[in-house]
C-alpha positions, 0 to 999 in steps of 0.5 A: 800852430805851436812853437816847435813848428816855427823852430822847425821851419826856421831850421828848414830855411837855414839848412835847406834839407828836411833831414838836416833839420831833423837832425839838428832838432833831434826829429825824424824826418817824418815828424818834420815833414808832418809839422810842415804839413800841419802848418800848411794846412792850418794857414791854407798856403804852401811854405816850402817848395820840396824840391832839392834844394828845399827853399821857402816859397814867396809865402813861406819867406814872409812866414819866417819872418813873423815866426823869428819875431814870435820866437823873439818874443817867447824868449823874452818872456822866458827871460823875464819870467826867469828875472823874477827870481832875485839872483841874476841868472842866465846865459850870455854868449860873448863875442871877442878877438882872440887877443882880447880872450886870451889877455883881458876876459880871464880875470874879468870873468874869474872875477865876474862868475866868482860874484855871480856863479848862476851867470853862465858865460860862452865865448867866441872868437872872432875879428872886430868887424864880424862882431858887429855883425854878429851883435846885430844879427842876434847871434851873440849877447855882447862884443868886446872889440875895436869901436870901428864903426857907429850903427844905430841899431847898436850900443857901445861903451869904452872900457879902454884904449890900446895902440898897434906898434912895432915888435921885433925878436931881441936878436933882430937888428932894430931890437937895440933901437927904442925908437924909430922913424916910419922910414924903417918899415920900407925895408924890413920884412913884416909879419901882418894881420890878415886885411880885415882885422882893425889892426891891419887896416890901421896899419894900410892907412899909415902906409898909404899915408906915407907912401910905403909898400911894406915887405910883407912875408907873412899874413896871420889872422891872430896876434898869438900866431904873429907873436910866435912868429916874431919871437923866432926872428921871421920878421918885425910885426905891427899888433896890439900893445896890450896882446904883447904885455907878457912878452914885453915882461919876460923879454922875448920880444922887444918894442920899437917905438914909431910916432905915427903908429902911437895912436889911441884905439877905443875898445869897448862893449858892444849890444844891441839897442832896444833889446831886453836885457835880461838879469845876466846881461844887465849885471854883466854890462854894469859890472863891465862899464864899472870897470876902471881901465887898469883892470883891463891894461894891467900886465898882472 
């Protein structure tokens, strides 16, 4: 048995195809078949039902669980050997929301990569709820998002606090009023984030509490899209205060304070409890946790 055979089995379980697995692993289909046949001969069992679509047998499913654990151990060993070098190095897969990726990360990552050029970072954009799943499943190393749940398998640390605010175009009827009551939300057209986002769930709870049926004209998946629609006065929106810092400064959006919306929401770093942290991860988490809140909330 070798590592390549285990990687091949795992890829087949994901693609349900010998051909697709071979393409992703840069192997010919006969090579893929030979690797699986070798595993089956060594363990004297059938791991894969070769009918279409290809599926794992019951014994193959048990084998897969152990194969994944073996590869995790091998990766941990590799990282520990890398870490014998005194200079922090490695790769970090980071997951965060679109607004955080645009507003917060550029200056944080710029500083970090200036200090530690051997650490490479890749970023994936996703909803905060998805960040938790991706970190727990090992698909990303670190998440930065709204801390919305407690999970015994994950560790979290607050970096800063955000709130959700009502914003309008300068030409909107409410633009001349710095404050409004919650009742103002009953009639005005609203552009809201999609229902799976933290901001939308918070807003829906506020609406429910005050028995408001909102007049939703558009639903969008990211704050950036929402802001563009509000700027051309297609409706008002309730989105992250920090995500509109630039627009408030330039005057393309106006913020209307509504007391019921002004609730602090913690934003923080999320990573898997108990996993080995390579030197890159240790340095990245240490730097993030050590930064003052103003590093994240500053308008500059």
